[in-house]
PyMOL Python script that loads the backbone (N, CA, C, O; Angstrom):
from pymol import cmd

cmd.read_pdbstr("""\
ATOM      1  N   MET A   1      76.462   7.839  78.553  1.00  0.00           N
ATOM      2  CA  MET A   1      76.680   6.436  78.438  1.00  0.00           C
ATOM      3  C   MET A   1      77.551   6.179  79.394  1.00  0.00           C
ATOM      4  O   MET A   1      78.385   7.003  79.768  1.00  0.00           O
ATOM      5  N   PRO A   2      77.391   4.657  80.013  1.00  0.00           N
ATOM      6  CA  PRO A   2      78.061   4.707  81.344  1.00  0.00           C
ATOM      7  C   PRO A   2      79.620   4.399  81.565  1.00  0.00           C
ATOM      8  O   PRO A   2      79.869   4.376  80.360  1.00  0.00           O
ATOM      9  N   ASP A   3      80.480   4.224  81.975  1.00  0.00           N
ATOM     10  CA  ASP A   3      81.455   3.856  82.183  1.00  0.00           C
ATOM     11  C   ASP A   3      81.635   2.525  81.629  1.00  0.00           C
ATOM     12  O   ASP A   3      81.101   1.448  81.891  1.00  0.00           O
ATOM     13  N   PRO A   4      82.675   2.937  80.657  1.00  0.00           N
ATOM     14  CA  PRO A   4      83.207   0.848  80.048  1.00  0.00           C
ATOM     15  C   PRO A   4      84.178   0.142  80.907  1.00  0.00           C
ATOM     16  O   PRO A   4      85.085   0.726  81.500  1.00  0.00           O
ATOM     17  N   GLU A   5      83.978  -1.050  80.956  1.00  0.00           N
ATOM     18  CA  GLU A   5      84.927  -1.416  81.969  1.00  0.00           C
ATOM     19  C   GLU A   5      85.585  -2.501  81.000  1.00  0.00           C
ATOM     20  O   GLU A   5      84.994  -3.408  80.412  1.00  0.00           O
ATOM     21  N   LEU A   6      87.207  -2.138  80.966  1.00  0.00           N
ATOM     22  CA  LEU A   6      87.916  -3.086  80.364  1.00  0.00           C
ATOM     23  C   LEU A   6      88.719  -3.799  80.981  1.00  0.00           C
ATOM     24  O   LEU A   6      89.290  -3.566  82.046  1.00  0.00           O
ATOM     25  N   HIS A   7      88.806  -5.177  79.945  1.00  0.00           N
ATOM     26  CA  HIS A   7      89.684  -6.146  80.392  1.00  0.00           C
ATOM     27  C   HIS A   7      90.798  -6.772  79.437  1.00  0.00           C
ATOM     28  O   HIS A   7      90.459  -6.808  78.254  1.00  0.00           O
ATOM     29  N   ARG A   8      92.372  -7.391  79.805  1.00  0.00           N
ATOM     30  CA  ARG A   8      92.795  -7.432  78.669  1.00  0.00           C
ATOM     31  C   ARG A   8      93.198  -8.604  79.374  1.00  0.00           C
ATOM     32  O   ARG A   8      93.184  -8.895  80.570  1.00  0.00           O
ATOM     33  N   ILE A   9      93.750  -9.524  77.803  1.00  0.00           N
ATOM     34  CA  ILE A   9      93.972 -10.841  77.995  1.00  0.00           C
ATOM     35  C   ILE A   9      94.684 -11.109  76.949  1.00  0.00           C
ATOM     36  O   ILE A   9      94.167 -11.078  75.832  1.00  0.00           O
ATOM     37  N   ARG A  10      96.018 -11.423  77.137  1.00  0.00           N
ATOM     38  CA  ARG A  10      96.788 -11.287  75.938  1.00  0.00           C
ATOM     39  C   ARG A  10      97.166 -10.421  75.010  1.00  0.00           C
ATOM     40  O   ARG A  10      98.120  -9.670  75.212  1.00  0.00           O
ATOM     41  N   ASP A  11      96.549 -10.412  74.008  1.00  0.00           N
ATOM     42  CA  ASP A  11      96.650  -9.782  72.907  1.00  0.00           C
ATOM     43  C   ASP A  11      95.041  -9.172  72.571  1.00  0.00           C
ATOM     44  O   ASP A  11      94.658  -8.550  71.580  1.00  0.00           O
ATOM     45  N   ALA A  12      94.576  -9.435  73.314  1.00  0.00           N
ATOM     46  CA  ALA A  12      93.109  -9.025  72.813  1.00  0.00           C
ATOM     47  C   ALA A  12      92.231  -8.375  74.391  1.00  0.00           C
ATOM     48  O   ALA A  12      92.507  -8.804  75.512  1.00  0.00           O
ATOM     49  N   SER A  13      91.578  -7.705  74.223  1.00  0.00           N
ATOM     50  CA  SER A  13      90.866  -7.079  75.135  1.00  0.00           C
ATOM     51  C   SER A  13      89.406  -7.327  74.759  1.00  0.00           C
ATOM     52  O   SER A  13      88.996  -7.680  73.653  1.00  0.00           O
ATOM     53  N   ILE A  14      88.566  -7.043  76.051  1.00  0.00           N
ATOM     54  CA  ILE A  14      87.322  -6.865  76.281  1.00  0.00           C
ATOM     55  C   ILE A  14      86.652  -5.731  77.035  1.00  0.00           C
ATOM     56  O   ILE A  14      86.812  -5.397  78.209  1.00  0.00           O
ATOM     57  N   THR A  15      85.871  -5.216  76.106  1.00  0.00           N
ATOM     58  CA  THR A  15      84.700  -4.024  76.913  1.00  0.00           C
ATOM     59  C   THR A  15      83.606  -3.974  77.280  1.00  0.00           C
ATOM     60  O   THR A  15      82.753  -3.867  76.398  1.00  0.00           O
ATOM     61  N   VAL A  16      83.271  -4.013  78.336  1.00  0.00           N
ATOM     62  CA  VAL A  16      81.903  -4.265  78.714  1.00  0.00           C
ATOM     63  C   VAL A  16      81.174  -2.889  79.275  1.00  0.00           C
ATOM     64  O   VAL A  16      81.546  -2.204  80.228  1.00  0.00           O
ATOM     65  N   VAL A  17      80.085  -2.688  78.457  1.00  0.00           N
ATOM     66  CA  VAL A  17      79.290  -1.156  78.725  1.00  0.00           C
ATOM     67  C   VAL A  17      78.046  -1.538  79.284  1.00  0.00           C
ATOM     68  O   VAL A  17      77.566  -2.452  78.613  1.00  0.00           O
ATOM     69  N   ASP A  18      77.530  -1.305  79.969  1.00  0.00           N
ATOM     70  CA  ASP A  18      76.360  -0.871  80.534  1.00  0.00           C
ATOM     71  C   ASP A  18      75.437  -1.257  79.562  1.00  0.00           C
ATOM     72  O   ASP A  18      75.831  -1.228  78.397  1.00  0.00           O
ATOM     73  N   ALA A  19      74.113  -1.667  79.827  1.00  0.00           N
ATOM     74  CA  ALA A  19      72.450  -1.907  79.022  1.00  0.00           C
ATOM     75  C   ALA A  19      72.261  -0.005  79.075  1.00  0.00           C
ATOM     76  O   ALA A  19      72.417   0.742  80.041  1.00  0.00           O
ATOM     77  N   THR A  20      71.861   0.344  77.589  1.00  0.00           N
ATOM     78  CA  THR A  20      71.079   1.385  77.574  1.00  0.00           C
ATOM     79  C   THR A  20      70.022   1.313  77.092  1.00  0.00           C
ATOM     80  O   THR A  20      69.873   1.610  75.907  1.00  0.00           O
ATOM     81  N   PRO A  21      68.989   0.900  77.863  1.00  0.00           N
ATOM     82  CA  PRO A  21      67.475   0.929  77.220  1.00  0.00           C
ATOM     83  C   PRO A  21      66.914   1.624  75.949  1.00  0.00           C
ATOM     84  O   PRO A  21      66.197   1.133  75.078  1.00  0.00           O
ATOM     85  N   LYS A  22      67.607   3.380  76.092  1.00  0.00           N
ATOM     86  CA  LYS A  22      66.641   4.147  75.254  1.00  0.00           C
ATOM     87  C   LYS A  22      67.565   3.349  73.582  1.00  0.00           C
ATOM     88  O   LYS A  22      67.157   3.797  72.511  1.00  0.00           O
ATOM     89  N   ASP A  23      68.415   2.536  73.541  1.00  0.00           N
ATOM     90  CA  ASP A  23      68.981   2.461  72.672  1.00  0.00           C
ATOM     91  C   ASP A  23      68.807   1.193  72.191  1.00  0.00           C
ATOM     92  O   ASP A  23      69.765   0.689  71.604  1.00  0.00           O
ATOM     93  N   HIS A  24      67.466   0.358  72.349  1.00  0.00           N
ATOM     94  CA  HIS A  24      66.991  -0.442  72.470  1.00  0.00           C
ATOM     95  C   HIS A  24      67.845  -1.994  73.053  1.00  0.00           C
ATOM     96  O   HIS A  24      67.609  -3.140  72.671  1.00  0.00           O
ATOM     97  N   ASN A  25      68.916  -1.522  74.122  1.00  0.00           N
ATOM     98  CA  ASN A  25      69.724  -2.933  74.219  1.00  0.00           C
ATOM     99  C   ASN A  25      69.426  -3.564  75.265  1.00  0.00           C
ATOM    100  O   ASN A  25      69.542  -2.932  76.315  1.00  0.00           O
ATOM    101  N   SER A  26      69.096  -4.553  75.318  1.00  0.00           N
ATOM    102  CA  SER A  26      68.526  -5.330  76.472  1.00  0.00           C
ATOM    103  C   SER A  26      69.104  -6.343  77.979  1.00  0.00           C
ATOM    104  O   SER A  26      68.740  -6.831  79.049  1.00  0.00           O
ATOM    105  N   GLY A  27      70.509  -6.128  76.837  1.00  0.00           N
ATOM    106  CA  GLY A  27      71.741  -6.269  78.154  1.00  0.00           C
ATOM    107  C   GLY A  27      73.069  -5.205  77.913  1.00  0.00           C
ATOM    108  O   GLY A  27      73.327  -4.154  77.326  1.00  0.00           O
ATOM    109  N   ASP A  28      73.528  -5.924  78.526  1.00  0.00           N
ATOM    110  CA  ASP A  28      75.099  -5.119  78.470  1.00  0.00           C
ATOM    111  C   ASP A  28      75.874  -5.658  76.874  1.00  0.00           C
ATOM    112  O   ASP A  28      75.729  -6.693  76.223  1.00  0.00           O
ATOM    113  N   ALA A  29      76.595  -4.611  76.682  1.00  0.00           N
ATOM    114  CA  ALA A  29      77.212  -4.825  75.225  1.00  0.00           C
ATOM    115  C   ALA A  29      78.757  -4.926  75.648  1.00  0.00           C
ATOM    116  O   ALA A  29      79.403  -4.178  76.381  1.00  0.00           O
ATOM    117  N   TYR A  30      79.225  -6.303  74.827  1.00  0.00           N
ATOM    118  CA  TYR A  30      80.883  -6.306  74.718  1.00  0.00           C
ATOM    119  C   TYR A  30      81.166  -6.458  73.963  1.00  0.00           C
ATOM    120  O   TYR A  30      80.618  -7.082  73.053  1.00  0.00           O
ATOM    121  N   GLU A  31      82.581  -5.741  74.006  1.00  0.00           N
ATOM    122  CA  GLU A  31      83.541  -5.531  72.410  1.00  0.00           C
ATOM    123  C   GLU A  31      84.738  -6.157  72.864  1.00  0.00           C
ATOM    124  O   GLU A  31      85.269  -6.038  73.968  1.00  0.00           O
ATOM    125  N   ILE A  32      85.145  -6.914  71.773  1.00  0.00           N
ATOM    126  CA  ILE A  32      86.142  -8.360  72.022  1.00  0.00           C
ATOM    127  C   ILE A  32      86.919  -7.481  71.209  1.00  0.00           C
ATOM    128  O   ILE A  32      86.149  -6.686  70.669  1.00  0.00           O
ATOM    129  N   GLN A  33      88.270  -7.243  70.839  1.00  0.00           N
ATOM    130  CA  GLN A  33      89.339  -6.719  70.186  1.00  0.00           C
ATOM    131  C   GLN A  33      90.230  -7.313  70.260  1.00  0.00           C
ATOM    132  O   GLN A  33      90.774  -7.345  71.364  1.00  0.00           O
ATOM    133  N   VAL A  34      90.888  -8.154  69.026  1.00  0.00           N
ATOM    134  CA  VAL A  34      92.141  -9.135  68.747  1.00  0.00           C
ATOM    135  C   VAL A  34      92.679  -9.144  67.310  1.00  0.00           C
ATOM    136  O   VAL A  34      91.709  -9.000  66.566  1.00  0.00           O
ATOM    137  N   PHE A  35      93.834  -9.253  66.593  1.00  0.00           N
ATOM    138  CA  PHE A  35      94.390  -9.140  65.617  1.00  0.00           C
ATOM    139  C   PHE A  35      93.664  -8.264  64.522  1.00  0.00           C
ATOM    140  O   PHE A  35      93.397  -8.698  63.401  1.00  0.00           O
ATOM    141  N   GLY A  36      93.430  -7.246  64.868  1.00  0.00           N
ATOM    142  CA  GLY A  36      92.685  -6.110  64.555  1.00  0.00           C
ATOM    143  C   GLY A  36      91.371  -6.221  63.719  1.00  0.00           C
ATOM    144  O   GLY A  36      91.055  -5.717  62.642  1.00  0.00           O
ATOM    145  N   VAL A  37      90.670  -7.103  64.634  1.00  0.00           N
ATOM    146  CA  VAL A  37      89.328  -7.648  64.359  1.00  0.00           C
ATOM    147  C   VAL A  37      88.260  -6.982  65.588  1.00  0.00           C
ATOM    148  O   VAL A  37      88.580  -7.197  66.757  1.00  0.00           O
ATOM    149  N   SER A  38      87.101  -6.242  65.330  1.00  0.00           N
ATOM    150  CA  SER A  38      86.320  -5.830  66.190  1.00  0.00           C
ATOM    151  C   SER A  38      85.036  -6.600  66.463  1.00  0.00           C
ATOM    152  O   SER A  38      84.007  -6.610  65.789  1.00  0.00           O
ATOM    153  N   VAL A  39      85.248  -7.088  67.324  1.00  0.00           N
ATOM    154  CA  VAL A  39      83.267  -8.549  67.367  1.00  0.00           C
ATOM    155  C   VAL A  39      82.713  -7.521  68.464  1.00  0.00           C
ATOM    156  O   VAL A  39      83.475  -7.238  69.389  1.00  0.00           O
ATOM    157  N   LEU A  40      81.283  -6.874  68.419  1.00  0.00           N
ATOM    158  CA  LEU A  40      80.596  -6.130  69.402  1.00  0.00           C
ATOM    159  C   LEU A  40      79.539  -7.656  69.221  1.00  0.00           C
ATOM    160  O   LEU A  40      79.399  -8.442  68.284  1.00  0.00           O
ATOM    161  N   ILE A  41      78.928  -7.581  70.610  1.00  0.00           N
ATOM    162  CA  ILE A  41      78.081  -8.365  70.862  1.00  0.00           C
ATOM    163  C   ILE A  41      77.270  -7.866  71.817  1.00  0.00           C
ATOM    164  O   ILE A  41      77.791  -7.231  72.735  1.00  0.00           O
ATOM    165  N   ARG A  42      75.213  -8.143  71.770  1.00  0.00           N
ATOM    166  CA  ARG A  42      74.952  -7.591  72.380  1.00  0.00           C
ATOM    167  C   ARG A  42      73.353  -8.035  72.084  1.00  0.00           C
ATOM    168  O   ARG A  42      73.072  -8.642  71.051  1.00  0.00           O
ATOM    169  N   ARG A  43      72.400  -7.704  73.015  1.00  0.00           N
ATOM    170  CA  ARG A  43      71.249  -7.833  73.005  1.00  0.00           C
ATOM    171  C   ARG A  43      70.236  -7.163  72.439  1.00  0.00           C
ATOM    172  O   ARG A  43      69.664  -6.436  73.252  1.00  0.00           O
ATOM    173  N   ARG A  44      69.740  -7.126  71.212  1.00  0.00           N
ATOM    174  CA  ARG A  44      68.096  -6.126  70.911  1.00  0.00           C
ATOM    175  C   ARG A  44      66.897  -6.282  72.015  1.00  0.00           C
ATOM    176  O   ARG A  44      66.604  -7.407  72.420  1.00  0.00           O
ATOM    177  N   ALA A  45      66.378  -5.397  72.375  1.00  0.00           N
ATOM    178  CA  ALA A  45      65.445  -5.723  73.073  1.00  0.00           C
ATOM    179  C   ALA A  45      64.371  -5.939  72.464  1.00  0.00           C
ATOM    180  O   ALA A  45      63.391  -6.474  72.983  1.00  0.00           O
ATOM    181  N   ARG A  46      64.463  -5.414  70.910  1.00  0.00           N
ATOM    182  CA  ARG A  46      63.381  -5.257  70.294  1.00  0.00           C
ATOM    183  C   ARG A  46      63.983  -5.625  68.249  1.00  0.00           C
ATOM    184  O   ARG A  46      64.970  -5.086  67.749  1.00  0.00           O
ATOM    185  N   TRP A  47      63.310  -6.347  67.707  1.00  0.00           N
ATOM    186  CA  TRP A  47      63.987  -6.403  66.785  1.00  0.00           C
ATOM    187  C   TRP A  47      62.376  -7.204  65.767  1.00  0.00           C
ATOM    188  O   TRP A  47      61.922  -8.342  65.883  1.00  0.00           O
ATOM    189  N   GLY A  48      61.881  -6.035  64.831  1.00  0.00           N
ATOM    190  CA  GLY A  48      59.876  -6.592  64.450  1.00  0.00           C
ATOM    191  C   GLY A  48      59.825  -7.095  65.633  1.00  0.00           C
ATOM    192  O   GLY A  48      60.275  -6.666  66.695  1.00  0.00           O
ATOM    193  N   PRO A  49      59.031  -8.386  65.295  1.00  0.00           N
ATOM    194  CA  PRO A  49      58.175  -8.659  66.659  1.00  0.00           C
ATOM    195  C   PRO A  49      59.388  -9.836  67.781  1.00  0.00           C
ATOM    196  O   PRO A  49      59.197 -10.444  68.834  1.00  0.00           O
ATOM    197  N   ASP A  50      60.123  -9.750  67.219  1.00  0.00           N
ATOM    198  CA  ASP A  50      61.161 -10.579  68.403  1.00  0.00           C
ATOM    199  C   ASP A  50      61.492  -9.438  69.066  1.00  0.00           C
ATOM    200  O   ASP A  50      61.652  -8.259  68.750  1.00  0.00           O
ATOM    201  N   THR A  51      61.573 -10.274  70.365  1.00  0.00           N
ATOM    202  CA  THR A  51      62.208  -9.242  71.543  1.00  0.00           C
ATOM    203  C   THR A  51      63.763 -10.120  72.035  1.00  0.00           C
ATOM    204  O   THR A  51      63.918 -11.287  71.673  1.00  0.00           O
ATOM    205  N   ASP A  52      64.391  -9.697  72.530  1.00  0.00           N
ATOM    206  CA  ASP A  52      65.563 -10.243  73.468  1.00  0.00           C
ATOM    207  C   ASP A  52      66.587 -11.205  72.266  1.00  0.00           C
ATOM    208  O   ASP A  52      66.991 -12.356  72.431  1.00  0.00           O
ATOM    209  N   VAL A  53      66.824 -10.287  71.038  1.00  0.00           N
ATOM    210  CA  VAL A  53      67.860 -10.493  69.719  1.00  0.00           C
ATOM    211  C   VAL A  53      69.363 -10.634  70.010  1.00  0.00           C
ATOM    212  O   VAL A  53      70.044  -9.649  70.295  1.00  0.00           O
ATOM    213  N   PRO A  54      69.853 -11.838  69.936  1.00  0.00           N
ATOM    214  CA  PRO A  54      71.510 -11.392  69.952  1.00  0.00           C
ATOM    215  C   PRO A  54      71.694 -10.734  68.522  1.00  0.00           C
ATOM    216  O   PRO A  54      70.999 -10.830  67.510  1.00  0.00           O
ATOM    217  N   TYR A  55      72.659 -10.155  68.731  1.00  0.00           N
ATOM    218  CA  TYR A  55      73.191  -9.542  67.956  1.00  0.00           C
ATOM    219  C   TYR A  55      74.632  -9.160  67.679  1.00  0.00           C
ATOM    220  O   TYR A  55      75.316  -8.456  68.422  1.00  0.00           O
ATOM    221  N   ILE A  56      75.051  -9.740  66.442  1.00  0.00           N
ATOM    222  CA  ILE A  56      76.473  -9.250  66.456  1.00  0.00           C
ATOM    223  C   ILE A  56      77.377  -8.406  65.197  1.00  0.00           C
ATOM    224  O   ILE A  56      76.921  -8.552  64.063  1.00  0.00           O
ATOM    225  N   HIS A  57      78.452  -7.660  65.323  1.00  0.00           N
ATOM    226  CA  HIS A  57      78.925  -6.605  64.491  1.00  0.00           C
ATOM    227  C   HIS A  57      80.284  -6.985  64.954  1.00  0.00           C
ATOM    228  O   HIS A  57      80.812  -7.084  66.062  1.00  0.00           O
ATOM    229  N   ILE A  58      80.869  -7.256  63.091  1.00  0.00           N
ATOM    230  CA  ILE A  58      81.861  -7.496  63.018  1.00  0.00           C
ATOM    231  C   ILE A  58      82.574  -6.057  62.284  1.00  0.00           C
ATOM    232  O   ILE A  58      81.994  -5.154  61.683  1.00  0.00           O
ATOM    233  N   GLU A  59      83.743  -6.188  62.520  1.00  0.00           N
ATOM    234  CA  GLU A  59      84.671  -4.853  61.752  1.00  0.00           C
ATOM    235  C   GLU A  59      86.308  -5.270  61.897  1.00  0.00           C
ATOM    236  O   GLU A  59      87.148  -5.223  62.795  1.00  0.00           O
ATOM    237  N   ASN A  60      86.262  -5.710  60.468  1.00  0.00           N
ATOM    238  CA  ASN A  60      87.883  -5.912  60.183  1.00  0.00           C
ATOM    239  C   ASN A  60      88.322  -4.333  60.448  1.00  0.00           C
ATOM    240  O   ASN A  60      87.900  -3.531  59.615  1.00  0.00           O
ATOM    241  N   GLN A  61      89.139  -3.813  61.544  1.00  0.00           N
ATOM    242  CA  GLN A  61      90.275  -2.806  61.411  1.00  0.00           C
ATOM    243  C   GLN A  61      91.865  -3.072  60.687  1.00  0.00           C
ATOM    244  O   GLN A  61      92.648  -2.166  60.404  1.00  0.00           O
ATOM    245  N   GLY A  62      92.039  -4.130  60.535  1.00  0.00           N
ATOM    246  CA  GLY A  62      93.438  -4.561  60.013  1.00  0.00           C
ATOM    247  C   GLY A  62      93.744  -3.785  57.916  1.00  0.00           C
ATOM    248  O   GLY A  62      92.964  -3.200  57.164  1.00  0.00           O
ATOM    249  N   ASP A  63      94.620  -4.041  57.812  1.00  0.00           N
ATOM    250  CA  ASP A  63      95.622  -3.113  56.434  1.00  0.00           C
ATOM    251  C   ASP A  63      94.563  -4.466  55.480  1.00  0.00           C
ATOM    252  O   ASP A  63      93.584  -4.174  54.794  1.00  0.00           O
ATOM    253  N   ASP A  64      95.010  -5.678  55.654  1.00  0.00           N
ATOM    254  CA  ASP A  64      94.523  -6.327  54.622  1.00  0.00           C
ATOM    255  C   ASP A  64      93.091  -6.331  53.958  1.00  0.00           C
ATOM    256  O   ASP A  64      93.171  -6.420  52.732  1.00  0.00           O
ATOM    257  N   GLY A  65      91.993  -6.268  54.373  1.00  0.00           N
ATOM    258  CA  GLY A  65      90.916  -5.860  53.953  1.00  0.00           C
ATOM    259  C   GLY A  65      90.220  -7.062  53.581  1.00  0.00           C
ATOM    260  O   GLY A  65      89.425  -7.081  52.642  1.00  0.00           O
ATOM    261  N   LEU A  66      90.612  -8.512  54.599  1.00  0.00           N
ATOM    262  CA  LEU A  66      90.344  -9.397  54.343  1.00  0.00           C
ATOM    263  C   LEU A  66      89.500 -10.370  55.507  1.00  0.00           C
ATOM    264  O   LEU A  66      90.186 -10.767  56.449  1.00  0.00           O
ATOM    265  N   LEU A  67      88.097 -10.753  55.477  1.00  0.00           N
ATOM    266  CA  LEU A  67      87.712 -11.219  56.886  1.00  0.00           C
ATOM    267  C   LEU A  67      86.866 -12.292  56.287  1.00  0.00           C
ATOM    268  O   LEU A  67      85.857 -12.263  55.583  1.00  0.00           O
ATOM    269  N   LEU A  68      87.672 -13.351  56.844  1.00  0.00           N
ATOM    270  CA  LEU A  68      86.712 -14.999  56.977  1.00  0.00           C
ATOM    271  C   LEU A  68      86.056 -14.874  57.734  1.00  0.00           C
ATOM    272  O   LEU A  68      86.504 -14.466  58.806  1.00  0.00           O
ATOM    273  N   VAL A  69      84.375 -15.206  57.580  1.00  0.00           N
ATOM    274  CA  VAL A  69      83.544 -15.646  59.097  1.00  0.00           C
ATOM    275  C   VAL A  69      82.604 -16.423  58.407  1.00  0.00           C
ATOM    276  O   VAL A  69      82.016 -16.193  57.349  1.00  0.00           O
ATOM    277  N   GLU A  70      82.535 -17.713  59.437  1.00  0.00           N
ATOM    278  CA  GLU A  70      81.749 -18.777  59.471  1.00  0.00           C
ATOM    279  C   GLU A  70      80.498 -18.169  60.716  1.00  0.00           C
ATOM    280  O   GLU A  70      80.657 -17.541  61.763  1.00  0.00           O
ATOM    281  N   VAL A  71      79.336 -18.656  60.071  1.00  0.00           N
ATOM    282  CA  VAL A  71      78.227 -18.599  61.214  1.00  0.00           C
ATOM    283  C   VAL A  71      77.280 -19.855  61.171  1.00  0.00           C
ATOM    284  O   VAL A  71      76.528 -20.052  60.217  1.00  0.00           O
ATOM    285  N   ASN A  72      77.369 -20.798  62.396  1.00  0.00           N
ATOM    286  CA  ASN A  72      76.433 -21.428  62.974  1.00  0.00           C
ATOM    287  C   ASN A  72      77.195 -22.710  61.558  1.00  0.00           C
ATOM    288  O   ASN A  72      76.403 -23.350  60.867  1.00  0.00           O
ATOM    289  N   ASN A  73      78.378 -22.832  61.407  1.00  0.00           N
ATOM    290  CA  ASN A  73      79.304 -23.921  61.071  1.00  0.00           C
ATOM    291  C   ASN A  73      78.418 -24.105  59.620  1.00  0.00           C
ATOM    292  O   ASN A  73      78.157 -25.244  59.234  1.00  0.00           O
ATOM    293  N   SER A  74      77.954 -22.858  58.810  1.00  0.00           N
ATOM    294  CA  SER A  74      77.494 -22.799  57.293  1.00  0.00           C
ATOM    295  C   SER A  74      78.788 -22.731  56.311  1.00  0.00           C
ATOM    296  O   SER A  74      78.558 -22.691  55.103  1.00  0.00           O
ATOM    297  N   GLY A  75      80.079 -22.716  56.744  1.00  0.00           N
ATOM    298  CA  GLY A  75      81.051 -22.526  55.637  1.00  0.00           C
ATOM    299  C   GLY A  75      81.777 -21.119  56.013  1.00  0.00           C
ATOM    300  O   GLY A  75      81.381 -20.195  56.724  1.00  0.00           O
ATOM    301  N   GLU A  76      82.526 -21.226  55.558  1.00  0.00           N
ATOM    302  CA  GLU A  76      83.486 -19.786  55.495  1.00  0.00           C
ATOM    303  C   GLU A  76      82.766 -19.427  54.326  1.00  0.00           C
ATOM    304  O   GLU A  76      82.143 -20.014  53.441  1.00  0.00           O
ATOM    305  N   HIS A  77      83.160 -17.891  54.721  1.00  0.00           N
ATOM    306  CA  HIS A  77      82.685 -17.037  53.622  1.00  0.00           C
ATOM    307  C   HIS A  77      83.444 -15.525  53.705  1.00  0.00           C
ATOM    308  O   HIS A  77      83.722 -15.078  54.818  1.00  0.00           O
ATOM    309  N   GLU A  78      83.764 -14.764  52.497  1.00  0.00           N
ATOM    310  CA  GLU A  78      84.847 -14.150  52.376  1.00  0.00           C
ATOM    311  C   GLU A  78      84.767 -12.833  52.428  1.00  0.00           C
ATOM    312  O   GLU A  78      84.593 -12.391  51.293  1.00  0.00           O
ATOM    313  N   HIS A  79      84.829 -11.756  53.477  1.00  0.00           N
ATOM    314  CA  HIS A  79      83.980 -10.630  53.107  1.00  0.00           C
ATOM    315  C   HIS A  79      85.332  -9.735  53.406  1.00  0.00           C
ATOM    316  O   HIS A  79      86.075  -9.921  54.369  1.00  0.00           O
ATOM    317  N   ARG A  80      85.511  -8.684  52.348  1.00  0.00           N
ATOM    318  CA  ARG A  80      86.374  -7.723  51.931  1.00  0.00           C
ATOM    319  C   ARG A  80      85.912  -6.454  52.378  1.00  0.00           C
ATOM    320  O   ARG A  80      84.810  -6.348  52.916  1.00  0.00           O
ATOM    321  N   THR A  81      86.836  -5.263  52.157  1.00  0.00           N
ATOM    322  CA  THR A  81      86.621  -3.936  52.405  1.00  0.00           C
ATOM    323  C   THR A  81      86.131  -3.616  51.466  1.00  0.00           C
ATOM    324  O   THR A  81      86.345  -4.259  50.438  1.00  0.00           O
ATOM    325  N   ARG A  82      85.153  -2.321  51.460  1.00  0.00           N
ATOM    326  CA  ARG A  82      84.799  -1.619  50.387  1.00  0.00           C
ATOM    327  C   ARG A  82      86.316  -1.337  49.126  1.00  0.00           C
ATOM    328  O   ARG A  82      86.504  -1.575  47.933  1.00  0.00           O
ATOM    329  N   SER A  83      86.889  -0.893  49.933  1.00  0.00           N
ATOM    330  CA  SER A  83      88.383  -0.638  49.006  1.00  0.00           C
ATOM    331  C   SER A  83      88.578  -1.740  47.959  1.00  0.00           C
ATOM    332  O   SER A  83      88.517  -1.710  46.730  1.00  0.00           O
ATOM    333  N   GLU A  84      88.848  -2.792  48.892  1.00  0.00           N
ATOM    334  CA  GLU A  84      89.303  -3.979  48.521  1.00  0.00           C
ATOM    335  C   GLU A  84      88.645  -5.017  47.249  1.00  0.00           C
ATOM    336  O   GLU A  84      89.202  -5.737  46.420  1.00  0.00           O
ATOM    337  N   GLU A  85      87.017  -4.675  47.569  1.00  0.00           N
ATOM    338  CA  GLU A  85      86.418  -5.213  46.324  1.00  0.00           C
ATOM    339  C   GLU A  85      86.381  -4.031  45.022  1.00  0.00           C
ATOM    340  O   GLU A  85      86.150  -4.611  43.961  1.00  0.00           O
ATOM    341  N   THR A  86      86.529  -2.722  44.870  1.00  0.00           N
ATOM    342  CA  THR A  86      86.863  -2.044  43.793  1.00  0.00           C
ATOM    343  C   THR A  86      88.012  -2.220  43.303  1.00  0.00           C
ATOM    344  O   THR A  86      88.354  -1.929  42.157  1.00  0.00           O
ATOM    345  N   ALA A  87      88.806  -2.804  44.317  1.00  0.00           N
ATOM    346  CA  ALA A  87      90.769  -2.533  43.822  1.00  0.00           C
ATOM    347  C   ALA A  87      90.517  -4.132  43.090  1.00  0.00           C
ATOM    348  O   ALA A  87      91.180  -4.177  42.053  1.00  0.00           O
ATOM    349  N   ALA A  88      89.747  -5.455  43.335  1.00  0.00           N
ATOM    350  CA  ALA A  88      89.845  -6.626  42.740  1.00  0.00           C
ATOM    351  C   ALA A  88      88.891  -6.925  41.524  1.00  0.00           C
ATOM    352  O   ALA A  88      88.953  -8.008  40.943  1.00  0.00           O
TER     353      ALA A  88
END
""", "prot")
cmd.dss("prot")
cmd.show_as("cartoon", "prot")
cmd.util.cbc("prot")
cmd.orient("prot")
């Protein structure tokens, strides 16, 4: 893996990693970390018949286990960690 490039802005950090074609990445990968949430954004070179498709992975690394997510103005959706789902 190439050396990542790290940028810090207030409480956030952004890490940029060069594309790795062997992993089907058609561009650099960006990881944003803030408020205990990690967001990975990259483009996938192949996804079924499509090419150069945006890919986003969100992970809540905080202790509360609740993450509110909205995609394309479709309304907020609750996502809980597995441990929070079984406790509820």
